[in-house]
C-alpha positions as CSV (number, residue, x, y, z in Angstrom):
1,M,15.3,-3.9,-5.3
2,N,16.4,-7.5,-5.9
3,D,16.0,-9.9,-8.8
4,Y,14.4,-12.6,-6.7
5,R,15.0,-16.2,-7.7
6,T,13.6,-18.0,-4.6
7,V,10.9,-17.3,-2.0
8,I,11.3,-19.0,1.3
9,G,8.4,-19.2,3.8
10,I,9.2,-19.9,7.4
11,N,6.6,-20.7,10.0
12,L,8.1,-20.2,13.5
13,G,5.5,-22.1,15.4
14,T,4.8,-22.2,19.1
15,T,5.6,-26.0,19.4
16,H,6.7,-26.8,15.9
17,S,8.3,-25.0,13.0
18,S,8.6,-25.6,9.3
19,F,9.6,-24.1,6.0
20,A,8.8,-24.2,2.3
21,Y,10.3,-22.7,-0.8
22,S,9.5,-22.0,-4.4
23,F,11.6,-21.0,-7.4
24,M,9.2,-18.3,-8.4
25,S,6.4,-20.7,-9.3
26,P,3.1,-20.6,-7.3
27,S,2.2,-24.1,-8.7
28,N,5.4,-25.6,-7.4
29,I,5.8,-25.0,-3.7
30,C,8.2,-27.4,-2.0
31,I,7.5,-28.4,1.7
32,Y,10.6,-29.6,3.5
33,K,9.9,-33.0,5.2
34,E,13.4,-34.5,5.8
35,W,13.6,-33.7,9.5
36,R,15.7,-36.1,11.5
37,D,13.4,-36.0,14.5
38,G,10.4,-34.1,13.2
39,I,6.9,-35.3,12.3
40,G,6.4,-35.0,8.6
41,Y,6.9,-31.3,7.6
42,K,7.1,-30.1,11.3
43,F,10.1,-29.8,13.5
44,P,10.0,-29.1,17.2
45,T,10.5,-25.4,18.2
46,V,12.8,-26.5,21.0
47,L,16.3,-25.4,22.0
48,Y,19.0,-27.2,24.1
49,Y,22.0,-25.3,25.5
50,D,25.1,-26.5,27.3
51,D,25.8,-25.2,30.7
52,E,27.5,-22.0,29.4
53,Y,24.8,-21.2,26.9
54,K,27.3,-21.3,24.0
55,N,26.6,-24.6,22.2
56,V,23.1,-25.1,21.1
57,T,21.0,-27.8,19.4
58,I,17.4,-27.7,18.2
59,G,14.7,-30.3,18.1
60,R,14.0,-33.1,20.7
61,N,16.8,-35.3,19.5
62,G,16.7,-37.5,22.5
63,H,17.9,-34.9,25.1
64,D,16.8,-35.4,28.7
65,R,18.0,-31.9,29.7
66,N,15.4,-29.2,30.3
67,P,14.4,-27.7,27.0
68,V,14.0,-24.0,26.1
69,E,10.6,-23.8,24.3
70,L,7.5,-21.7,23.9
71,F,9.7,-18.6,23.3
72,K,7.7,-17.7,20.2
73,L,4.7,-16.8,22.4
74,L,6.5,-13.6,23.2
75,L,6.0,-12.3,19.6
76,G,2.3,-11.8,20.4
77,K,3.1,-9.5,23.4
78,M,5.6,-7.0,22.1
79,E,4.6,-3.8,24.0
80,N,8.2,-3.7,25.2
81,E,11.4,-5.1,23.8
82,P,11.8,-8.8,24.5
83,P,14.1,-9.7,27.3
84,L,17.6,-10.8,26.3
85,Q,17.1,-14.5,26.9
86,Y,14.0,-14.6,24.6
87,G,15.7,-12.6,21.9
88,K,18.8,-14.9,22.2
89,A,16.5,-18.0,22.0
90,I,14.8,-16.8,18.8
91,I,18.2,-15.8,17.2
92,D,19.8,-19.1,18.2
93,Y,16.9,-21.2,16.9
94,L,16.7,-19.3,13.6
95,H,20.5,-19.7,13.2
96,E,20.3,-23.5,13.6
97,F,17.1,-23.7,11.6
98,G,18.7,-21.5,8.9
99,K,21.5,-24.0,8.5
100,I,19.0,-26.6,7.4
101,V,17.3,-24.2,5.0
102,K,20.6,-23.3,3.4
103,R,21.7,-26.9,3.1
104,T,18.3,-27.7,1.4
105,I,18.6,-25.0,-1.2
106,Q,22.4,-24.5,-1.1
107,H,22.7,-23.6,-4.8
108,V,20.6,-20.5,-4.1
109,D,22.2,-17.1,-3.6
110,F,20.4,-15.7,-0.5
111,D,20.9,-12.2,-1.9
112,Q,18.3,-13.3,-4.4
113,A,16.0,-15.1,-1.9
114,L,13.0,-13.4,-0.3
115,I,12.3,-14.7,3.2
116,V,8.7,-14.5,4.5
117,L,8.3,-15.2,8.2
118,T,4.9,-15.7,9.8
119,V,3.9,-14.0,13.1
120,P,0.9,-14.5,15.4
121,D,-2.2,-12.6,14.6
122,N,-2.6,-11.2,18.1
123,N,0.6,-9.2,17.6
124,T,-0.6,-5.6,17.7
125,M,2.8,-4.2,17.0
126,L,3.4,-5.7,13.6
127,T,5.6,-2.9,12.3
128,R,7.8,-3.0,15.4
129,S,7.9,-6.8,15.1
130,F,9.1,-6.4,11.5
131,F,12.2,-4.5,12.6
132,T,12.8,-6.7,15.6
133,M,12.5,-10.0,13.6
134,R,14.5,-8.6,10.7
135,E,17.3,-7.9,13.2
136,Y,17.0,-11.4,14.6
137,A,17.1,-12.9,11.1
138,F,20.2,-10.9,10.4
139,K,21.9,-11.9,13.6
140,A,20.9,-15.5,12.8
141,G,22.7,-15.3,9.5
142,L,19.6,-15.5,7.3
143,L,20.2,-12.0,6.0
144,K,23.5,-10.3,4.9
145,D,22.3,-6.8,5.6
146,P,20.5,-5.6,8.8
147,L,18.5,-3.3,6.6
148,S,17.8,-6.0,3.9
149,Q,14.7,-5.7,1.8
150,N,14.8,-9.5,1.3
151,F,12.6,-10.0,4.4
152,R,8.9,-9.8,5.0
153,L,6.5,-10.6,7.8
154,T,3.0,-11.8,7.3
155,T,0.3,-12.9,9.9
156,E,-0.6,-16.6,10.1
157,S,-4.2,-15.9,9.3
158,K,-3.3,-13.8,6.2
159,A,-1.1,-16.5,4.9
160,I,-3.8,-19.2,5.4
161,A,-6.5,-17.0,3.9
162,L,-4.5,-16.3,0.8
163,Y,-3.9,-20.0,0.2
164,C,-7.6,-20.8,0.7
165,M,-8.6,-17.9,-1.6
166,K,-6.4,-19.3,-4.3
167,Y,-8.1,-22.7,-4.0
168,L,-11.6,-21.2,-3.8
169,R,-11.0,-19.1,-6.9
170,E,-10.7,-22.4,-8.8
171,H,-14.1,-23.2,-7.5
172,N,-15.7,-19.9,-8.7
173,L,-15.3,-17.7,-5.7
174,S,-16.2,-14.2,-7.0
175,V,-15.2,-10.7,-6.1
176,G,-17.5,-9.4,-3.3
177,E,-18.1,-12.9,-1.8
178,K,-17.1,-14.0,1.7
179,F,-15.6,-17.2,3.0
180,I,-14.8,-18.4,6.5
181,V,-11.4,-19.9,7.3
182,V,-11.5,-22.5,10.1
183,D,-7.9,-23.1,11.1
184,C,-7.8,-26.1,13.5
185,G,-4.2,-26.1,14.9
186,D,-2.5,-28.2,17.5
187,N,-3.3,-25.7,20.3
188,T,-5.9,-23.3,19.1
189,V,-8.8,-23.0,16.6
190,Y,-9.1,-19.7,14.8
191,L,-12.0,-18.5,12.7
192,S,-11.6,-15.6,10.2
193,T,-14.2,-14.2,7.9
194,M,-12.7,-12.9,4.7
195,L,-14.0,-10.8,1.8
196,L,-12.5,-11.0,-1.7
197,W,-11.8,-7.7,-3.3
198,N,-10.5,-6.8,-6.8
199,N,-7.0,-7.9,-7.8
200,E,-7.4,-10.9,-5.4
201,K,-7.0,-8.6,-2.3
202,L,-8.5,-9.9,0.9
203,C,-10.2,-8.0,3.7
204,L,-10.9,-9.3,7.2
205,I,-14.5,-8.2,7.8
206,S,-15.0,-9.5,11.4
207,E,-12.8,-9.9,14.4
208,R,-10.8,-13.1,14.4
209,I,-12.3,-15.6,16.8
210,E,-10.0,-17.9,18.9
211,I,-10.7,-20.8,21.1
212,D,-8.4,-23.2,22.9
213,C,-9.6,-26.5,21.6
214,G,-7.0,-27.7,19.1
215,G,-5.7,-31.2,18.5
216,D,-3.3,-31.1,21.4
217,L,-6.3,-31.0,23.8
218,A,-7.3,-34.4,22.5
219,D,-3.7,-35.6,23.1
220,Q,-3.9,-34.3,26.7
221,E,-7.2,-36.1,27.2
222,F,-5.7,-39.3,25.9
223,L,-2.9,-39.0,28.4
224,K,-5.4,-38.6,31.2
225,F,-7.3,-41.6,29.8
226,I,-4.0,-43.7,30.1
227,E,-3.4,-42.4,33.6
228,R,-6.8,-43.6,34.6
229,K,-6.1,-47.0,33.1
230,I,-2.5,-47.6,34.5
231,G,-2.4,-45.3,37.5
232,S,-0.5,-42.1,38.4
233,S,2.5,-43.9,39.8
234,R,3.2,-45.7,36.5
235,M,2.4,-42.6,34.5
236,N,5.0,-40.6,36.4
237,L,7.7,-43.1,35.3
238,I,7.3,-42.1,31.6
239,S,9.9,-39.6,30.3
240,E,9.0,-36.5,28.4
241,N,10.3,-38.0,25.1
242,K,8.2,-41.2,25.7
243,L,5.2,-39.1,26.4
244,Q,5.7,-37.4,23.0
245,E,5.9,-40.8,21.3
246,I,2.6,-41.7,23.0
247,K,1.0,-38.5,21.7
248,N,2.4,-39.2,18.2
249,I,0.7,-42.7,18.2
250,F,-2.6,-41.2,19.3
251,G,-2.2,-38.5,16.6
252,S,-2.9,-41.0,13.9
253,I,-5.8,-42.5,15.8
254,K,-7.5,-39.2,16.3
255,L,-7.1,-38.1,12.7
256,S,-8.4,-41.4,11.2
257,F,-11.4,-41.7,13.6
258,T,-14.6,-41.2,11.6
259,G,-17.2,-41.4,14.4
260,I,-18.7,-44.5,12.7
261,Q,-18.6,-47.5,15.0
262,S,-18.5,-50.1,12.2
263,E,-15.3,-48.5,10.9
264,F,-13.5,-48.5,14.2
265,V,-11.2,-51.4,15.3
266,T,-10.6,-51.7,19.0
267,I,-7.0,-51.2,19.9
268,N,-5.5,-53.6,22.5
269,F,-2.6,-52.1,24.4
270,D,-1.0,-55.4,25.4
271,S,1.7,-57.8,24.5
272,G,3.0,-57.3,21.0
273,F,1.9,-53.6,20.9
274,A,4.7,-51.2,20.6
275,L,3.2,-48.7,23.0
276,R,3.6,-51.2,25.9
277,Q,7.3,-51.1,25.5
278,L,7.3,-47.4,26.4
279,F,5.9,-48.1,29.8
280,Y,8.4,-50.7,31.0
281,R,11.1,-49.4,33.3
282,N,13.0,-52.6,34.0
283,D,10.2,-53.6,36.4
284,N,9.1,-57.1,35.6
285,N,6.3,-56.9,38.1
286,N,4.9,-53.9,36.3
287,R,2.3,-55.7,34.2
288,W,-0.9,-54.1,32.8
289,H,-3.1,-53.9,29.7
290,F,-6.1,-51.9,28.5
291,K,-8.2,-51.5,25.4
292,L,-9.0,-48.4,23.5
293,E,-12.7,-48.7,22.5
294,F,-14.8,-46.7,20.1
295,E,-16.6,-44.9,22.9
296,D,-13.3,-44.0,24.5
297,V,-12.0,-42.2,21.4
298,K,-15.4,-40.6,20.8
299,A,-15.5,-39.4,24.4
300,I,-12.1,-37.8,23.9
301,I,-12.7,-36.2,20.5
302,D,-16.4,-35.4,20.5
303,P,-16.4,-32.5,23.0
304,I,-13.6,-30.8,21.0
305,V,-15.4,-31.3,17.6
306,E,-18.7,-30.2,19.1
307,R,-17.2,-26.9,20.2
308,I,-15.7,-26.3,16.8
309,V,-19.0,-27.0,15.0
310,Q,-20.9,-24.7,17.4
311,L,-18.3,-21.9,16.8
312,V,-18.6,-22.3,13.0
313,D,-22.4,-22.3,13.2
314,S,-22.5,-19.0,15.2
315,Q,-20.0,-17.4,12.9
316,L,-21.9,-18.5,9.8
317,R,-25.2,-17.0,11.1
318,L,-23.4,-13.6,11.3
319,C,-22.1,-13.9,7.7
320,D,-24.5,-13.2,4.9
321,N,-23.5,-14.1,1.3
322,C,-21.0,-16.6,2.5
323,F,-19.6,-18.7,-0.3
324,A,-17.6,-21.3,1.5
325,I,-16.0,-22.7,4.6
326,S,-12.4,-23.7,4.3
327,L,-11.1,-26.2,6.8
328,V,-7.4,-26.1,7.4
329,G,-4.7,-27.0,10.0
330,D,-3.4,-30.2,11.4
331,F,-6.5,-31.0,13.4
332,G,-8.5,-30.1,10.3
333,R,-7.3,-33.4,8.9
334,S,-9.6,-35.2,11.4
335,K,-12.0,-37.3,9.4
336,Y,-14.6,-37.0,12.2
337,L,-14.3,-33.2,12.2
338,Q,-14.6,-33.1,8.4
339,L,-17.7,-35.4,8.5
340,R,-19.4,-33.3,11.2
341,I,-18.7,-30.0,9.3
342,E,-19.9,-31.5,6.0
343,E,-23.0,-32.9,7.6
344,K,-23.9,-29.7,9.4
345,F,-23.1,-27.0,6.7
346,S,-22.9,-28.5,3.2
347,T,-26.5,-27.5,2.4
348,R,-25.8,-23.9,3.3
349,V,-22.3,-23.3,1.9
350,L,-19.5,-25.0,0.0
351,V,-17.4,-27.0,2.5
352,S,-13.8,-27.2,1.2
353,R,-10.6,-28.6,2.5
354,P,-7.9,-27.4,0.2
355,P,-5.2,-30.0,-0.7
356,D,-2.2,-30.0,1.7
357,S,-4.2,-27.6,3.9
358,C,-2.2,-28.7,7.0
359,T,0.6,-26.7,5.3
360,A,-1.6,-23.7,4.5
361,I,0.4,-21.3,6.5
362,L,3.6,-22.3,4.7
363,R,2.1,-22.3,1.3
364,G,0.3,-19.0,2.0
365,A,3.5,-17.4,3.2
366,V,5.3,-18.5,0.0
367,L,2.4,-17.2,-2.2
368,Q,2.5,-13.9,-0.4
369,G,6.2,-13.8,-1.0
370,L,5.7,-14.5,-4.7
371,N,3.1,-11.6,-4.7
372,Y,5.7,-9.3,-3.1
373,A,8.4,-10.5,-5.5
374,N,6.2,-10.2,-8.6
375,S,5.0,-6.7,-7.5
376,D,8.6,-5.7,-7.0
377,Q,9.6,-7.1,-10.4
378,A,6.6,-5.3,-12.0
379,Y,7.6,-2.2,-10.2
380,I,11.2,-2.5,-11.5
381,I,9.9,-3.0,-15.0
382,K,7.6,0.0,-14.6
383,L,10.4,2.1,-13.2
384,E,12.7,1.1,-16.1
385,E,10.0,2.0,-18.6
386,E,9.3,5.3,-16.9
387,N,13.1,5.9,-16.6
388,K,13.4,5.3,-20.4
389,K,10.6,7.6,-21.1
390,A,12.1,10.2,-18.7
391,Q,15.5,9.8,-20.4
392,E,13.9,10.3,-23.8
393,F,12.0,13.3,-22.5
394,N,15.2,14.6,-20.9
395,N,17.0,14.3,-24.2
396,L,14.2,16.1,-25.9
397,L,14.3,18.8,-23.3
398,H,18.1,19.1,-23.7
399,E,17.6,19.5,-27.5
400,K,15.0,22.2,-26.9
401,Y,17.1,23.8,-24.3
402,D,20.1,24.0,-26.6
403,G,17.9,25.5,-29.3
404,L,16.4,27.9,-26.9
405,Q,19.8,28.8,-25.6
406,E,21.0,29.5,-29.1
407,K,18.0,31.7,-29.7
408,Y,18.6,33.3,-26.4
409,D,22.2,34.1,-27.3
410,D,21.0,35.6,-30.6
411,L,18.3,37.6,-28.9
412,H,20.8,38.7,-26.2
413,E,23.1,39.9,-29.0
414,K,20.3,41.8,-30.6
415,Y,19.3,43.2,-27.3
416,D,22.8,44.5,-26.7
417,G,22.6,46.2,-30.2
418,L,19.2,47.6,-29.5
419,Q,20.4,48.8,-26.1
420,E,23.2,50.7,-27.7
421,K,20.8,52.2,-30.2
422,Y,18.5,53.0,-27.3
423,D,21.3,54.8,-25.5
424,D,22.0,56.8,-28.6
425,L,18.4,57.7,-29.1
426,H,18.1,58.5,-25.4
427,E,21.0,60.9,-25.8
428,K,19.4,62.5,-28.8
429,Y,16.1,62.6,-27.0
430,D,17.8,64.5,-24.2
431,D,19.2,67.0,-26.7
432,L,15.9,67.4,-28.4
433,Q,14.2,67.8,-25.0
434,E,16.6,70.6,-24.2
435,K,15.9,72.3,-27.5
436,Y,12.2,71.8,-27.0
437,D,12.4,73.4,-23.6
438,D,14.1,76.4,-25.2
439,L,11.5,76.6,-27.9
440,Q,8.7,76.2,-25.4
441,E,10.1,79.1,-23.5
442,K,10.2,81.2,-26.6
443,Y,6.8,80.0,-27.5
444,D,5.5,81.1,-24.2
445,N,7.1,84.5,-24.7
446,L,5.5,84.8,-28.1
447,Q,2.2,83.8,-26.7
448,E,2.5,86.7,-24.2
449,I,3.4,89.1,-27.1
450,E,0.6,87.7,-29.3
451,I,-1.9,88.2,-26.5
452,K,-0.7,91.8,-26.1
453,Y,-0.9,92.6,-29.8
454,V,-4.1,90.7,-30.4
455,N,-5.8,93.0,-27.9
456,Q,-4.3,96.0,-29.6
457,I,-5.4,94.7,-33.0
458,R,-8.9,94.2,-31.6
459,I,-9.0,97.8,-30.4
460,N,-7.7,99.1,-33.7
461,Q,-10.2,97.0,-35.5
462,Q,-12.9,98.5,-33.4
463,Y,-11.7,101.9,-34.2
464,K,-11.5,101.1,-37.9
465,N,-15.0,99.8,-37.8
466,D,-16.1,103.0,-36.2
467,I,-14.4,105.0,-38.9
468,I,-15.9,102.9,-41.6
469,L,-19.3,103.4,-40.1
470,Q,-18.7,107.1,-39.9
471,D,-17.5,107.2,-43.5
472,Q,-20.5,105.2,-44.6
473,S,-22.7,107.7,-42.8
474,E,-20.9,110.7,-44.5
475,K,-21.2,109.0,-47.8
476,Q,-24.9,108.5,-47.2
477,T,-25.2,112.1,-46.3
478,Q,-23.2,113.1,-49.4
479,N,-25.5,110.9,-51.5
480,N,-28.5,112.6,-50.0
481,Y,-27.1,116.0,-50.8
482,R,-26.3,114.8,-54.4
483,L,-29.8,113.6,-54.8
484,L,-31.1,116.9,-53.5
485,Y,-28.7,118.7,-55.8
486,D,-29.9,116.6,-58.6
487,D,-33.5,117.4,-57.8
488,L,-32.7,121.0,-57.5
489,Q,-30.7,121.0,-60.7
490,K,-33.6,119.3,-62.4
491,N,-36.0,121.8,-61.1
492,Y,-33.7,124.6,-62.1
493,D,-33.4,123.1,-65.5
494,D,-37.1,122.6,-65.7
495,L,-37.7,126.2,-64.6
496,T,-35.1,127.5,-67.0
497,K,-36.7,125.7,-69.8
498,K,-40.0,126.8,-68.9
499,Y,-38.8,130.3,-68.6
500,N,-37.2,130.2,-72.0
501,E,-40.3,128.9,-73.4
502,E,-42.2,131.6,-71.8
503,I,-39.8,134.2,-73.1
504,N,-40.0,132.8,-76.5
505,H,-43.6,132.8,-76.3
506,W,-43.9,136.2,-75.3
507,S,-41.3,137.3,-77.7
508,K,-43.3,136.4,-80.5
């Protein structure tokens, strides 16, 4: 984890590249515009090598040698590792480009800078691209560590959508609402339908649509228009750099064109016009002139604008609950395109063109980097708080552990004493058990004797009972004899008395 101080967004474009930076402030994003041979904030994605491929320069810079360009297109087709020459081209370009970045913010320690690089949306191997591009950035000198955490990738559409969302949030875009991003670039127009989730998270809810009708198509049509006016032979005399200057001149024309005839001023390509000087090749007999009329410009631009309007209309029909259309990109600055979009869709949705929208990719990349950095910082703070709580809890556990250890030692000491007593008691128990076994044996013997004598006692008791019964019978008999004796005695006495009475009676 780093304590980030700067976020740098780099857009490695197909034809032009650019960069922006912020000192951790989303409201203060700086776009670099001091290119020596660039156009505004853009710098040509072009390399020039010497014959030994050792010394390298970037940008057009007036070279007439064959340039190395369009190497960025490989990033969208990374099923296999890039060939060496493409990897070398990317590394060399980033190395020279990085020198300009470092000179611009030279007071910044790059260990505290988070670099966010944009990649094409058709790159299906984003994770693999991350490791490849991080290696390239390291070899180019942008990173000090090949495993640096100071590097992020983001897709071009994600960066643009994030920037548009931030702007639309200021115009009451709510969670659950959708918006369509119309990115009108130099080569291609992209349409993305986004849904806003909680915590300002974005979700792509339909497949990104792509058509080849960007601003460069108008430039090519303008060159064809010139060729029709001056002829192929004269056209072939124009150098590559001069052709680029011609396209630059038409660039301002196509962007300022409104489609309203009263606002258009016919341009005369004749004496006194700077463009004419481009066509002279020391041939005094090579004289020509032509006019660029309203209908000429409209014929060049109108088919391109019409395709874009139709594409937006078809996408809008598929998108219910759409809050807004956001028009961005270099060709999105076309006043004619803006008027057509506004005229066609303003009654259905909010039509917005965020400020500085031609730099939406750069600004979105920086915003995404700020989100990464802030989430990292928040994560660090959270970790520190959790670590503090964990340390306090750990200290409390140590205190409790020490107390428990002391109690354990006391209990262990008591246990040893009880164990000793237990052993003594067990020994006594064994002695008592032995005595018990002896007593049990004696008891069993006594039981046998008791059983034997109890039976004898029972027999004797029965005999005694018989004797008692016999004695009782004899006593009863004796009583009967006594009663009989008593009766006989009484009878005798009665008879004796009667006899005496009779005697006495007769004696008288």
